[in-house]
VOPAGU-2260 file (C-alpha; in pm, 1 decimal, decimal comma):
REM VOPAGU-2260
SITE   aa  ch    i         X         Y         Z
SITE  MET   A    0   12274,5   15250,0  -10249,8
SITE  GLN   A    1   12575,7   15026,3  -10234,9
SITE  GLN   A    2   12500,5   14669,1  -10139,3
SITE  GLN   A    3   12734,1   14482,7   -9911,1
SITE  ILE   A    4   12825,4   14140,9  -10043,7
SITE  ASN   A    5   12922,8   13853,3   -9822,8
SITE  SER   A    6   13287,2   13767,4   -9876,2
SITE  SER   A    7   13394,0   13414,9   -9952,8
SITE  ALA   A    8   13708,0   13232,5  -10049,9
SITE  THR   A    9   13574,6   13188,0  -10401,6
SITE  PRO   A   10   13733,9   13424,9  -10652,7
SITE  PRO   A   11   13483,1   13670,2  -10800,9
SITE  PRO   A   12   13361,1   13632,1  -11159,5
SITE  GLY   A   13   13626,1   13702,4  -11419,0
SITE  CYS   A   14   13917,6   13643,6  -11183,2
SITE  PRO   A   15   14145,8   13346,0  -11238,4
SITE  ALA   A   16   14104,9   13057,2  -11000,4
SITE  HIS   A   17   14475,6   13079,4  -10935,3
SITE  GLY   A   18   14679,7   13395,4  -10928,5
SITE  ASN   A   19   14601,0   13752,5  -10836,5
SITE  VAL   A   20   14264,9   13923,5  -10854,5
SITE  GLN   A   21   14259,4   14148,8  -11159,5
SITE  LEU   A   22   14156,3   14504,7  -11079,6
SITE  PHE   A   23   14080,4   14599,3  -11437,0
SITE  GLY   A   24   13859,4   14494,3  -11725,6
SITE  PRO   A   25   13483,6   14460,1  -11774,1
SITE  GLU   A   26   13433,6   14201,0  -11497,9
SITE  PHE   A   27   13590,1   14428,9  -11239,2
SITE  GLY   A   28   13407,1   14734,3  -11375,3
SITE  ALA   A   29   13073,5   14554,5  -11361,6
SITE  ASP   A   30   13102,7   14457,5  -10994,6
SITE  PRO   A   31   13399,6   14603,2  -10806,2
SITE  GLU   A   32   13228,1   14552,4  -10469,4
SITE  GLN   A   33   13235,7   14175,1  -10510,2
SITE  HIS   A   34   13605,5   14190,7  -10591,5
SITE  TYR   A   35   13667,9   14399,1  -10279,2
SITE  ALA   A   36   13460,1   14159,3  -10069,5
SITE  HIS   A   37   13673,2   13867,5  -10186,4
SITE  LEU   A   38   13993,5   14058,8  -10117,7
SITE  ARG   A   39   13876,0   14144,1   -9765,4
SITE  SER   A   40   13838,8   13773,3   -9697,1
SITE  LEU   A   41   14215,3   13744,2   -9749,4
SITE  GLY   A   42   14302,8   14002,9   -9485,4
SITE  PRO   A   43   14357,8   14378,6   -9458,5
SITE  SER   A   44   14561,0   14365,0   -9779,7
SITE  ALA   A   45   14615,2   14124,6  -10067,3
SITE  PRO   A   46   14815,2   14107,4  -10390,8
SITE  VAL   A   47   14629,8   14219,0  -10705,4
SITE  ASP   A   48   14715,0   14296,8  -11064,2
SITE  ILE   A   49   14646,3   14668,0  -11110,6
SITE  ALA   A   50   14726,1   14629,2  -11481,5
SITE  PRO   A   51   14849,6   14337,5  -11695,8
SITE  ASP   A   52   15174,8   14205,7  -11544,2
SITE  VAL   A   53   15178,9   14476,5  -11275,7
SITE  GLN   A   54   15134,8   14347,2  -10920,0
SITE  VAL   A   55   15068,9   14568,1  -10618,7
SITE  GLU   A   56   14952,8   14507,3  -10264,3
SITE  LEU   A   57   14599,5   14647,5  -10229,8
SITE  VAL   A   58   14485,2   14767,5   -9886,6
SITE  THR   A   59   14110,6   14721,2   -9836,2
SITE  SER   A   60   14086,9   14776,2   -9459,2
SITE  TYR   A   61   13992,7   15125,1   -9339,1
SITE  ASP   A   62   14212,7   15099,9   -9028,6
SITE  ALA   A   63   14511,1   14967,6   -9224,6
SITE  ALA   A   64   14467,8   15233,5   -9493,5
SITE  LEU   A   65   14455,4   15509,7   -9232,4
SITE  HIS   A   66   14765,8   15369,3   -9060,8
SITE  ILE   A   67   14965,6   15372,0   -9384,8
SITE  LEU   A   68   14844,9   15715,6   -9494,3
SITE  GLN   A   69   14942,9   15862,0   -9157,0
SITE  ASN   A   70   15280,1   15687,2   -9123,9
SITE  PRO   A   71   15527,9   15861,0   -9358,7
SITE  ALA   A   72   15826,2   15723,4   -9166,5
SITE  SER   A   73   15754,4   15368,3   -9285,5
SITE  PHE   A   74   15558,3   15433,9   -9606,0
SITE  VAL   A   75   15683,8   15688,0   -9860,3
SITE  ARG   A   76   15550,6   15802,2  -10198,0
SITE  ASP   A   77   15863,0   15827,8  -10416,3
SITE  SER   A   78   15800,2   15568,1  -10688,8
SITE  ARG   A   79   16165,4   15568,6  -10794,2
SITE  ARG   A   80   16194,1   15303,4  -10522,8
SITE  TRP   A   81   15963,6   15064,7  -10711,9
SITE  ASN   A   82   16143,1   14727,8  -10723,2
SITE  ALA   A   83   15969,7   14582,9  -11028,6
SITE  LEU   A   84   16017,8   14901,8  -11228,4
SITE  ASN   A   85   16386,6   14920,6  -11145,6
SITE  GLU   A   86   16425,1   14553,9  -11238,5
SITE  ASN   A   87   16252,2   14608,4  -11577,0
SITE  ARG   A   88   15957,1   14385,8  -11482,1
SITE  VAL   A   89   15694,8   14650,1  -11566,8
SITE  PRO   A   90   15592,6   14662,0  -11935,7
SITE  ALA   A   91   15710,2   14983,9  -12098,2
SITE  ASP   A   92   15361,3   15049,5  -12235,4
SITE  SER   A   93   15178,7   14961,3  -11914,1
SITE  PRO   A   94   14878,5   15183,4  -11832,0
SITE  ALA   A   95   15004,4   15175,7  -11473,1
SITE  LEU   A   96   15311,5   15384,7  -11555,3
SITE  PRO   A   97   15133,7   15717,3  -11623,3
SITE  MET   A   98   14950,2   15676,1  -11292,9
SITE  MET   A   99   15234,4   15542,9  -11077,0
SITE  GLY   A  100   15552,7   15668,0  -11243,4
SITE  TYR   A  101   15755,3   15934,5  -11064,6
SITE  ARG   A  102   15696,1   16303,2  -11134,6
SITE  PRO   A  103   15864,4   16596,1  -10955,2
SITE  ASN   A  104   15551,5   16707,4  -10774,2
SITE  ALA   A  105   15418,0   16709,0  -10420,0
SITE  LEU   A  106   15230,7   16381,6  -10475,2
SITE  PHE   A  107   15547,2   16179,1  -10536,1
SITE  SER   A  108   15775,9   16361,4  -10293,4
SITE  ASP   A  109   15859,2   16303,2   -9929,5
SITE  GLY   A  110   16015,4   16488,8   -9640,9
SITE  ALA   A  111   16145,1   16840,6   -9696,4
SITE  ALA   A  112   16088,0   16827,9  -10074,1
SITE  HIS   A  113   15724,0   16737,4  -10018,3
SITE  ALA   A  114   15675,9   17004,7   -9751,5
SITE  ARG   A  115   15818,1   17274,0   -9981,6
SITE  LEU   A  116   15604,7   17183,9  -10285,3
SITE  ARG   A  117   15289,6   17119,9  -10085,9
SITE  GLN   A  118   15315,3   17451,8   -9903,5
SITE  ALA   A  119   15331,4   17633,1  -10235,2
SITE  VAL   A  120   15025,4   17447,0  -10362,9
SITE  THR   A  121   14829,6   17487,2  -10038,3
SITE  ASP   A  122   14900,9   17860,7  -10011,9
SITE  SER   A  123   14811,5   17918,4  -10377,8
SITE  LEU   A  124   14479,7   17738,3  -10338,9
SITE  ALA   A  125   14401,9   17904,6  -10005,0
SITE  SER   A  126   14378,1   18244,2  -10170,3
SITE  ILE   A  127   14090,4   18135,3  -10396,4
SITE  ASP   A  128   13784,4   18345,1  -10314,9
SITE  GLU   A  129   13499,6   18106,3  -10225,1
SITE  LEU   A  130   13225,6   18332,1  -10356,9
SITE  GLN   A  131   13411,8   18379,4  -10682,2
SITE  LEU   A  132   13461,9   18002,2  -10711,7
SITE  VAL   A  133   13088,4   17945,9  -10670,2
SITE  ARG   A  134   13017,6   18208,6  -10935,8
SITE  GLN   A  135   13265,4   18053,6  -11177,0
SITE  THR   A  136   13108,9   17711,7  -11122,3
SITE  GLN   A  137   12757,2   17848,3  -11174,1
SITE  GLN   A  138   12868,3   18031,2  -11486,1
SITE  SER   A  139   13028,5   17716,1  -11627,5
SITE  ALA   A  140   12710,2   17524,6  -11545,8
SITE  ASP   A  141   12498,7   17789,6  -11718,4
SITE  TYR   A  142   12703,7   17762,3  -12035,0
SITE  LEU   A  143   12706,9   17383,7  -12053,9
SITE  ILE   A  144   12335,2   17352,1  -11982,7
SITE  SER   A  145   12264,5   17615,0  -12246,3
SITE  GLN   A  146   12433,0   17389,4  -12501,1
SITE  PHE   A  147   12190,4   17099,9  -12453,4
SITE  ALA   A  148   11882,6   17253,1  -12288,2
SITE  SER   A  149   11719,7   17334,1  -12622,4
SITE  ASP   A  150   11756,1   16977,7  -12757,1
SITE  ILE   A  151   11411,9   16908,4  -12902,3
SITE  ARG   A  152   11423,7   16557,2  -12759,4
SITE  GLY   A  153   11486,0   16691,2  -12410,8
SITE  GLN   A  154   11766,5   16441,8  -12362,7
SITE  ALA   A  155   12137,5   16456,7  -12280,3
SITE  ASP   A  156   12420,8   16255,2  -12131,4
SITE  LEU   A  157   12494,7   16411,5  -11796,1
SITE  MET   A  158   12852,8   16283,5  -11793,4
SITE  ALA   A  159   12968,4   16384,5  -12142,1
SITE  ASP   A  160   12763,2   16703,3  -12169,0
SITE  TYR   A  161   12798,5   16837,6  -11815,7
SITE  ALA   A  162   12997,5   16658,2  -11544,5
SITE  GLN   A  163   13314,5   16599,6  -11747,4
SITE  PRO   A  164   13364,1   16942,2  -11908,7
SITE  LEU   A  165   13253,1   17152,1  -11609,6
SITE  PRO   A  166   13565,9   17105,0  -11391,6
SITE  LEU   A  167   13785,0   17171,2  -11696,0
SITE  LEU   A  168   13620,4   17509,7  -11749,3
SITE  VAL   A  169   13650,3   17598,9  -11380,6
SITE  PHE   A  170   14016,5   17496,0  -11358,3
SITE  SER   A  171   14110,7   17679,7  -11678,2
SITE  ASN   A  172   13960,0   17990,8  -11520,7
SITE  LEU   A  173   14141,8   17934,5  -11191,0
SITE  PHE   A  174   14472,8   17890,1  -11371,3
SITE  GLY   A  175   14422,7   18217,3  -11560,3
SITE  CYS   A  176   14429,2   18063,1  -11906,9
SITE  PRO   A  177   14368,8   18281,1  -12212,0
SITE  PRO   A  178   14126,1   18123,3  -12461,3
SITE  GLU   A  179   14366,8   17947,0  -12697,3
SITE  ILE   A  180   14585,0   17804,8  -12421,4
SITE  GLY   A  181   14276,3   17701,1  -12224,8
SITE  ASP   A  182   14150,6   17511,8  -12529,2
SITE  ARG   A  183   14473,6   17313,3  -12548,4
SITE  VAL   A  184   14487,0   17252,0  -12172,7
SITE  ILE   A  185   14139,0   17100,6  -12193,4
SITE  ALA   A  186   14226,3   16900,2  -12504,9
SITE  GLY   A  187   14544,8   16772,0  -12341,3
SITE  ILE   A  188   14401,2   16663,7  -12007,6
SITE  SER   A  189   14094,1   16513,6  -12175,3
SITE  GLY   A  190   14318,7   16324,1  -12415,6
SITE  ILE   A  191   14530,6   16183,7  -12134,0
SITE  PHE   A  192   14225,6   16030,3  -11966,4
SITE  GLU   A  193   14096,5   15906,2  -12302,9
SITE  GLY   A  194   14433,1   15755,5  -12397,5
SITE  THR   A  195   14486,6   15986,7  -12697,6
SITE  PRO   A  196   14844,8   15956,8  -12831,8
SITE  GLY   A  197   15048,4   16273,2  -12777,6
SITE  ALA   A  198   14799,1   16424,7  -12532,8
SITE  ASP   A  199   15067,4   16466,1  -12267,3
SITE  LEU   A  200   15275,2   16671,4  -12512,2
SITE  VAL   A  201   14975,2   16891,4  -12589,3
SITE  LEU   A  202   14915,1   16952,8  -12219,1
SITE  GLY   A  203   15282,2   17012,0  -12140,4
SITE  GLY   A  204   15320,0   17254,7  -12429,5
SITE  ALA   A  205   15009,2   17450,2  -12332,4
SITE  LEU   A  206   15112,1   17479,2  -11967,7
SITE  GLY   A  207   15464,0   17579,5  -12069,7
SITE  GLU   A  208   15318,0   17863,6  -12275,3
SITE  LEU   A  209   15091,3   17960,4  -11986,1
SITE  ILE   A  210   15388,1   17986,4  -11749,8
SITE  ALA   A  211   15581,8   18196,2  -12003,5
SITE  LEU   A  212   15278,2   18423,0  -12039,7
SITE  LYS   A  213   15249,3   18469,7  -11662,6
SITE  HIS   A  214   15615,1   18577,3  -11647,8
SITE  ARG   A  215   15521,7   18858,6  -11886,3
SITE  GLN   A  216   15169,5   18923,5  -11757,8
SITE  PRO   A  217   15117,2   18808,1  -11397,3
SITE  GLY   A  218   14756,0   18772,9  -11291,9
SITE  ASP   A  219   14530,8   18699,9  -10996,2
SITE  ASP   A  220   14533,0   18324,6  -11055,0
SITE  VAL   A  221   14674,0   17998,7  -10919,1
SITE  THR   A  222   14950,5   17982,1  -11181,8
SITE  THR   A  223   15089,0   18324,5  -11091,5
SITE  ARG   A  224   15066,2   18253,6  -10719,6
SITE  LEU   A  225   15261,6   17929,4  -10762,2
SITE  MET   A  226   15526,8   18110,1  -10963,5
SITE  GLN   A  227   15558,9   18393,7  -10710,7
SITE  HIS   A  228   15551,6   18176,8  -10397,1
SITE  SER   A  229   15837,0   18218,6  -10150,5
SITE  ALA   A  230   15927,7   17850,1  -10201,6
SITE  GLY   A  231   16088,1   17958,5  -10528,5
SITE  LEU   A  232   15955,0   17689,7  -10760,0
SITE  THR   A  233   16125,7   17647,9  -11095,4
SITE  ASP   A  234   15914,3   17667,1  -11410,3
SITE  GLU   A  235   15935,8   17289,1  -11440,5
SITE  GLU   A  236   15813,8   17247,2  -11083,7
SITE  VAL   A  237   15525,9   17487,4  -11145,5
SITE  LEU   A  238   15429,8   17291,0  -11456,1
SITE  HIS   A  239   15423,7   16960,4  -11269,0
SITE  GLN   A  240   15215,0   17102,7  -10983,8
SITE  LEU   A  241   14964,0   17231,2  -11240,6
SITE  VAL   A  242   14952,5   16888,9  -11407,7
SITE  THR   A  243   14888,2   16729,3  -11068,1
SITE  LEU   A  244   14608,1   16972,4  -10989,2
SITE  LEU   A  245   14449,4   16910,2  -11329,4
SITE  SER   A  246   14475,9   16531,6  -11329,6
SITE  GLY   A  247   14401,9   16493,1  -10960,9
SITE  GLY   A  248   14118,7   16744,4  -10965,6
SITE  THR   A  249   13920,8   16740,6  -11285,9
SITE  ALA   A  250   13853,1   16368,4  -11338,4
SITE  PRO   A  251   13758,8   16293,9  -10974,5
SITE  LEU   A  252   13540,3   16605,6  -10967,9
SITE  ALA   A  253   13364,1   16494,6  -11285,5
SITE  ALA   A  254   13301,8   16155,1  -11127,3
SITE  ALA   A  255   13170,5   16313,8  -10806,5
SITE  ILE   A  256   12937,8   16549,6  -10995,2
SITE  GLY   A  257   12801,7   16273,0  -11216,3
SITE  THR   A  258   12751,5   16019,0  -10939,4
SITE  SER   A  259   12605,6   16269,6  -10692,9
SITE  SER   A  260   12359,6   16395,5  -10953,9
SITE  ALA   A  261   12255,3   16044,4  -11048,4
SITE  LEU   A  262   12220,1   15945,7  -10683,0
SITE  TYR   A  263   12006,9   16251,2  -10606,5
SITE  LEU   A  264   11783,7   16183,4  -10908,3
SITE  SER   A  265   11748,1   15814,2  -10831,7
SITE  GLY   A  266   11423,1   15668,9  -10707,3
SITE  ASP   A  267   11597,9   15553,9  -10388,1
SITE  TRP   A  268   11695,4   15905,0  -10278,9
SITE  GLN   A  269   11497,7   16032,4   -9981,9
SITE  ALA   A  270   11307,9   16347,6  -10076,3
SITE  GLY   A  271   11402,6   16655,5   -9882,7
SITE  LEU   A  272   11764,8   16564,6   -9816,0
SITE  PRO   A  273   12006,3   16836,3   -9934,2
SITE  VAL   A  274   12249,0   16803,7  -10223,1
SITE  GLU   A  275   12537,5   16807,5   -9974,9
SITE  ASP   A  276   12416,9   16470,6   -9844,1
SITE  ALA   A  277   12427,9   16320,4  -10194,0
SITE  VAL   A  278   12785,8   16441,4  -10241,2
SITE  VAL   A  279   12890,2   16306,8   -9899,8
SITE  GLN   A  280   12727,7   15970,8   -9972,2
SITE  THR   A  281   12909,6   15959,5  -10306,4
SITE  LEU   A  282   13241,8   16024,3  -10134,5
SITE  TRP   A  283   13170,9   15743,1   -9888,7
SITE  ASN   A  284   13020,4   15476,4  -10114,9
SITE  TYR   A  285   13159,2   15561,3  -10460,1
SITE  ALA   A  286   13497,8   15720,6  -10392,1
SITE  PRO   A  287   13590,4   15898,7  -10718,0
SITE  ILE   A  288   13957,5   15802,1  -10674,9
SITE  ALA   A  289   13901,4   15433,6  -10613,6
SITE  ASN   A  290   14248,7   15277,0  -10594,4
SITE  TYR   A  291   14557,5   15495,0  -10590,4
SITE  ALA   A  292   14819,4   15656,5  -10363,8
SITE  ALA   A  293   15095,2   15398,2  -10406,9
SITE  HIS   A  294   15323,0   15384,3  -10102,4
SITE  TYR   A  295   15659,3   15212,8  -10074,9
SITE  PRO   A  296   15762,3   15059,2   -9740,5
SITE  THR   A  297   16104,7   15179,9   -9629,8
SITE  HIS   A  298   16156,7   14837,5   -9467,9
SITE  ASP   A  299   15973,1   14506,7   -9454,9
SITE  VAL   A  300   15644,8   14558,1   -9269,4
SITE  GLU   A  301   15408,1   14297,8   -9124,2
SITE  LEU   A  302   15039,6   14369,8   -9189,2
SITE  GLY   A  303   14768,4   14123,0   -9093,2
SITE  GLY   A  304   15002,0   13826,8   -9118,2
SITE  ARG   A  305   15148,6   13931,5   -9453,8
SITE  ILE   A  306   15493,4   14079,1   -9510,4
SITE  LEU   A  307   15495,8   14393,1   -9721,6
SITE  ARG   A  308   15840,2   14398,5   -9878,6
SITE  ALA   A  309   16044,7   14714,2   -9881,1
SITE  ASN   A  310   15998,1   14914,3  -10202,7
SITE  ASP   A  311   15712,5   14700,2  -10336,4
SITE  PRO   A  312   15409,4   14922,6  -10410,4
SITE  VAL   A  313   15125,5   14926,2  -10158,7
SITE  VAL   A  314   14814,2   15083,7  -10312,4
SITE  ILE   A  315   14527,6   15221,6  -10103,8
SITE  SER   A  316   14176,3   15116,9  -10206,2
SITE  PHE   A  317   13983,4   15423,0  -10094,6
SITE  ALA   A  318   13670,6   15261,8  -10238,0
SITE  ALA   A  319   13709,1   14940,6  -10039,0
SITE  ALA   A  320   13828,6   15112,8   -9720,1
SITE  ASN   A  321   13529,0   15347,0   -9716,5
SITE  THR   A  322   13288,8   15051,9   -9742,8
SITE  ASP   A  323   13478,7   14825,9   -9502,2
SITE  PRO   A  324   13205,5   14628,6   -9314,4
SITE  LYS   A  325   13398,1   14678,0   -8989,8
SITE  LEU   A  326   13358,3   15051,1   -9044,4
SITE  THR   A  327   13000,0   15063,5   -9172,6
SITE  GLU   A  328   12871,8   14906,8   -8850,8
SITE  HIS   A  329   12945,8   15232,4   -8667,0
SITE  ARG   A  330   12988,2   15474,7   -8956,7
SITE  GLU   A  331   12693,1   15689,2   -8852,5
SITE  GLN   A  332   12881,3   15773,8   -8534,1
SITE  LEU   A  333   13170,2   15913,4   -8735,8
SITE  SER   A  334   13200,8   16259,1   -8883,6
SITE  GLY   A  335   13067,8   16290,3   -9235,7
SITE  LYS   A  336   13424,3   16386,0   -9330,6
SITE  ALA   A  337   13582,2   16069,4   -9190,5
SITE  HIS   A  338   13579,6   15906,2   -9534,1
SITE  LEU   A  339   13910,0   15861,0   -9715,0
SITE  ALA   A  340   13794,8   15992,5  -10053,4
SITE  PHE   A  341   14033,0   16287,3  -10013,9
SITE  GLY   A  342   14305,1   16076,3   -9855,0
SITE  ALA   A  343   14453,9   16139,6   -9511,5
SITE  GLY   A  344   14784,8   16226,9   -9351,5
SITE  PRO   A  345   15054,4   16448,2   -9504,7
SITE  HIS   A  346   14944,2   16373,9   -9863,4
SITE  ALA   A  347   14571,7   16440,5   -9812,5
SITE  CYS   A  348   14413,2   16639,9  -10093,9
SITE  PRO   A  349   14497,2   17009,4  -10039,7
SITE  ALA   A  350   14188,1   17117,0  -10234,6
SITE  LYS   A  351   13919,6   16909,6  -10063,1
SITE  ASP   A  352   13709,9   17208,6   -9952,6
SITE  PRO   A  353   13705,1   17379,0  -10295,5
SITE  ALA   A  354   13638,7   17040,9  -10459,0
SITE  PHE   A  355   13340,7   16974,3  -10233,9
SITE  MET   A  356   13208,0   17325,6  -10300,8
SITE  ILE   A  357   13238,5   17281,8  -10679,0
SITE  ALA   A  358   13059,0   16945,5  -10669,8
SITE  VAL   A  359   12770,4   17073,4  -10457,4
SITE  THR   A  360   12733,5   17390,5  -10666,1
SITE  ALA   A  361   12735,7   17192,8  -10991,6
SITE  VAL   A  362   12460,6   16955,3  -10878,4
SITE  GLU   A  363   12249,9   17239,8  -10738,7
SITE  ALA   A  364   12291,0   17437,0  -11062,1
SITE  LEU   A  365   12167,2   17140,3  -11266,4
SITE  LEU   A  366   11859,2   17098,7  -11047,3
SITE  ASN   A  367   11783,9   17472,2  -11049,3
SITE  ARG   A  368   11825,2   17516,7  -11424,9
SITE  LEU   A  369   11638,9   17197,8  -11517,4
SITE  PRO   A  370   11383,3   17153,8  -11236,5
SITE  ASP   A  371   11210,4   16856,6  -11400,9
SITE  VAL   A  372   11529,1   16669,1  -11492,1
SITE  GLU   A  373   11518,8   16294,7  -11432,8
SITE  MET   A  374   11721,5   15989,7  -11528,7
SITE  ARG   A  375   11616,2   15768,3  -11816,5
SITE  VAL   A  376   11752,9   15453,0  -11650,4
SITE  ARG   A  377   11768,3   15332,7  -11291,9
SITE  PHE   A  378   12075,7   15419,8  -11088,2
SITE  GLN   A  379   12138,6   15047,7  -11034,2
SITE  ASP   A  380   12157,2   14992,7  -11411,4
SITE  LEU   A  381   12418,2   15259,6  -11483,3
SITE  ALA   A  382   12754,9   15130,8  -11608,8
SITE  TRP   A  383   13086,9   15217,9  -11444,3
SITE  VAL   A  384   13421,6   15279,7  -11612,5
SITE  PRO   A  385   13613,6   14946,4  -11599,0
SITE  ALA   A  386   13939,0   15095,7  -11468,8
SITE  PRO   A  387   14103,8   15047,6  -11128,3
SITE  TRP   A  388   14193,3   15409,8  -11062,7
SITE  SER   A  389   13856,2   15583,8  -11061,8
SITE  ARG   A  390   13493,7   15510,5  -10977,7
SITE  SER   A  391   13315,8   15699,6  -11251,6
SITE  LEU   A  392   12992,8   15642,1  -11437,5
SITE  MET   A  393   13031,9   15589,6  -11811,2
SITE  SER   A  394   12712,7   15779,7  -11889,6
SITE  VAL   A  395   12403,7   15915,0  -11715,2
SITE  PRO   A  396   12115,1   15949,2  -11964,7
SITE  ILE   A  397   11876,1   16223,5  -11853,7
SITE  ARG   A  398   11554,1   16378,6  -11984,7
SITE  PHE   A  399   11394,5   16716,0  -11921,1
SITE  THR   A  400   11160,3   16967,2  -12076,4
SITE  ALA   A  401   11343,5   17131,0  -12365,1
SITE  ARG   A  402   11370,2   17509,1  -12341,2
SITE  SER   A  403   11520,8   17788,6  -12545,4
SITE  ALA   A  404   11888,9   17842,7  -12491,1
SITE  PRO   A  405   11976,2   18180,2  -12337,3
SITE  GLN   A  406   12055,7   18450,7  -12593,6
SITE  PRO   A  407   12313,6   18728,9  -12561,2
SITE  ALA   A  408   12158,5   19046,9  -12424,2
SITE  ALA   A  409   12196,6   19386,2  -12586,1
SITE  ASP   A  410   12458,4   19496,3  -12333,3
SITE  GLY   A  411   12685,2   19208,5  -12430,6
SITE  SER   A  412   12619,2   18997,7  -12120,9
SITE  ALA   A  413   12448,0   18662,5  -12144,3
SITE  ASP   A  414   12069,7   18663,9  -12105,3
SITE  ARG   A  415   12000,7   18353,8  -11901,3
SITE  GLN   A  416   11622,7   18351,1  -11903,4
SITE  GLY   A  417   11505,4   18046,6  -11714,1
SITE  PHE   A  418   11851,6   18012,4  -11557,0
SITE  SER   A  419   11986,3   18150,2  -11231,5
SITE  PRO   A  420   12211,3   18445,8  -11326,0
SITE  ALA   A  421   12585,2   18403,7  -11293,7
SITE  SER   A  422   12795,3   18700,2  -11195,5
SITE  ALA   A  423   12784,6   18946,3  -11484,6
SITE  SER   A  424   13039,2   19166,4  -11310,5
SITE  SER   A  425   13274,6   18868,3  -11283,7
SITE  ALA   A  426   13248,9   18798,8  -11655,6
SITE  GLN   A  427   13303,0   19164,5  -11741,8
SITE  HIS   A  428   13599,6   19187,3  -11506,1
SITE  SER   A  429   13764,6   18883,8  -11663,6
SITE  ALA   A  430   13695,7   18972,0  -12025,8
SITE  PRO   A  431   13958,6   19246,8  -12080,9
SITE  ALA   A  432   14241,5   19024,7  -11954,1
SITE  TYR   A  433   14127,5   18737,4  -12173,3
SITE  ARG   A  434   14094,9   18962,6  -12477,0
SITE  SER   A  435   14442,9   19104,4  -12419,1
SITE  ALA   A  436   14597,2   18758,8  -12392,2
SITE  GLN   A  437   14402,4   18637,5  -12691,1
SITE  SER   A  438   14533,8   18916,6  -12911,3
SITE  SER   A  439   14892,6   18803,7  -12850,3
SITE  ALA   A  440   14815,2   18436,0  -12915,1
SITE  ALA   A  441   14839,5   18267,0  -13252,1
SITE  PRO   A  442   14510,2   18263,9  -13445,6
SITE  LYS   A  443   14309,8   17946,5  -13421,3
SITE  ALA   A  444   14100,4   17812,5  -13705,7
SITE  LYS   A  445   13840,0   17654,6  -13482,8
SITE  SER   A  446   13759,9   17764,4  -13129,7
SITE  GLY   A  447   13777,3   17505,7  -12856,1
SITE  LEU   A  448   13557,4   17457,3  -12551,6
SITE  PHE   A  449   13718,7   17724,5  -12336,3
SITE  SER   A  450   13716,4   17985,2  -12615,4
SITE  ARG   A  451   13348,7   17921,5  -12681,8
SITE  PHE   A  452   13270,4   17944,1  -12311,9
SITE  LEU   A  453   13450,1   18276,8  -12270,2
SITE  ALA   A  454   13281,8   18416,7  -12582,6
SITE  TRP   A  455   12944,8   18311,9  -12437,5
SITE  THR   A  456   13016,1   18493,7  -12109,5
SITE  ARG   A  457   13075,2   18809,4  -12313,6
SITE  GLY   A  458   12753,5   18762,4  -12509,8
SITE  GLU   A  459   12938,0   18702,6  -12838,1
C-alpha cells in the first residue's frame, strides 16, 4: 500500500537545496512519493527538471490536472510550440526529446487534425473482438510461462520473463505481424525503452514493411483497419499511429501487469478480493504512466498563484494527482474509474478498456497456471525504475513449484497440461496467414520472440 507522507518545505533527499526538484535519478526512483509530497506543498503545480537542463511545470493536484486535461482551448498538445526547444535551450541528446518531441500522431495534435487521427485509431480499436483478445492474452501467457515453468529452481523474474514481453506478443498479433516483422517490431520497441542506439530505425523499418505488406495482403487486424479507414491516413500517418499505440500501450501495460501481480501476491493483500481490484488499485496508487502528457498554454494562465507562461510545457503528474491527499479523503465515494491513469478529456487513452482487460487476464493467467506462485521479497522492498515517465518495477522475483513445460501434441497444437487451454481454433486460424507471410519474408538466421511464440502455437 502506498504511504502518504507529510509534506514540508524541506526539499526531499537528493534534491538541491536551491533550484528545481529533479524528477529523475536514483533518489527520485527510490521515493517518488516524498518528492510529490514536497511539490504539493508548493501549490497545485511547481517547476521541476524532468531531465538534465529541461524544466517543465509539473501539476500534482487532481483538480488542476483534470481542469487542464479537459480544457483544450487553453492547453494544447502540439510540442512545436515549446519555447525552450525553439530557442535551442534543450540539449540535443536530452532523454526528454523522444518523449516530448513532436510526432504527427493523435497524441501531439489538436483540433480537427486530432479529431481525424483519433477517430481512425478509436474505430480501428473498437473492432477488436473482446473474446479473441482474451484468448490471445491467455495464449501469450501460456507460452511465456512455459518458458520458465520448468526451471528446476522454481524461480523467475516476473517483469523480464512475463510482464514485459506479454504485451509485445499481444500487440504484434493485433497488428497482424508476420513472424519476421513481429520479431523486429518487438526488438525495436524494446530497444527504444532500453535506450539501444538505432532502435527507432529498426522499429520504423519493420512497421514500414508491415504497411507495405498490408497493401498487398490486407488482413483482419488493426494495421489494415487504420489503412482502410475513411479518414484516409497516409502511410506515414499510419506508421506514427502504430508507434504511438506500441509505445503508449506496451510499456504501461507491462508496468500494470507487474505491479498488479506483485500487489496481489503481497502479504498485505486481502484474501478473497478479485484480481480486478488489484489492477484498479495499481492504476490509482502506482499509475503506470507517472508523469507525461505535456500541454502548452495558448496564453499566460494563472494557476494557484503561479503564472504558467504561454508555450512553456505543463506536464501532468498522473501519479501525484491520483494520490492527492485532498482526493484520497473521499476517494472511496468516487467511481473506481475516476483515476487519471488513462488520462481524461479529448486525449484520454482510446484503448483503456482493452488495456484493462489484458492486464486482468494476464494476472489471472499467472495465478491459474502457477497456483502456488509467491514473491521472494516483500512488496515494500521492490525497486522502481528511476525514470520520471513511468512507474514500473525493475524486477519481481518469484518462486513456484517447477513443472514440466507443455509439449506439442500429435495434432500439431500445443499440449498445455497443467495450464488452462488457449484457443486451439484461434491458433489454427491464424497459422496459415502467418505461414504465407513468412514464406515471402527474407530468411532469418535466428528466430526472435514472436517467431518462437507463433511456432509454439502451432506445436512446432
